[in-house]
C-alpha positions, 0 to 999 in steps of 0.5 A, spaced: 687 861 239 682 854 240 677 852 235 670 852 238 665 847 235 659 851 231 653 850 235 646 851 232 646 857 237 652 860 235 650 859 227 643 862 229 647 868 232 651 869 226 645 868 221 641 873 225 648 878 225 648 878 218 641 879 217 640 885 221 646 888 218 644 887 211 637 890 213 641 896 216 646 897 210 640 896 204 635 900 208 637 907 204 637 903 197 630 901 199 628 909 199 632 911 193 631 905 188 624 907 187 625 914 185 631 912 180 625 908 177 621 914 176 627 918 175 628 915 168 621 915 165 619 922 163 612 924 165 609 924 158 610 916 158 607 915 165 601 920 164 600 917 157 597 910 157 597 909 149 605 910 150 605 904 154 603 899 148 607 903 143 613 898 141 618 904 140 617 907 146 617 900 150 624 899 147 627 906 149 624 906 156 624 899 157 632 899 156 632 905 161 629 901 166 633 894 165 639 899 166 636 901 173 635 894 175 642 892 173 645 898 177 641 897 183 642 889 183 650 891 183 649 896 188 645 891 192 651 885 191 656 890 194 652 892 200 651 885 201 659 884 201 659 890 206 654 887 211 658 880 210 665 883 212 661 887 218 659 880 220 665 877 220 669 882 224 664 882 229 665 879 236 660 875 240 660 874 247 663 867 247 666 867 240 668 871 234 669 868 226 676 868 223 678 866 216 683 861 216 687 859 210 687 851 208 694 850 210 692 851 218 686 847 218 687 841 222 
């Protein structure tokens, strides 16, 4: 297999391919994410503004929100890995990407 020069057009194709694939993969997360934030907060906390400034309730509910944020971050990183693998396995009209070990590089 011959090595091709990575031109700006080919680099743009790879970038565009990754961008739209990552958007497709993370679209469900954009709909589920806000519902997870609302699901961890009880209705009495949302409807009672006095609890918003209470240090005890902020500690409890803030920790829940931080855990949901951490969970969503881990999920989004995993989805970006899926999108990158999808991009690397794609075949364009005149080229395809291939991971080459260091020993095979010229």
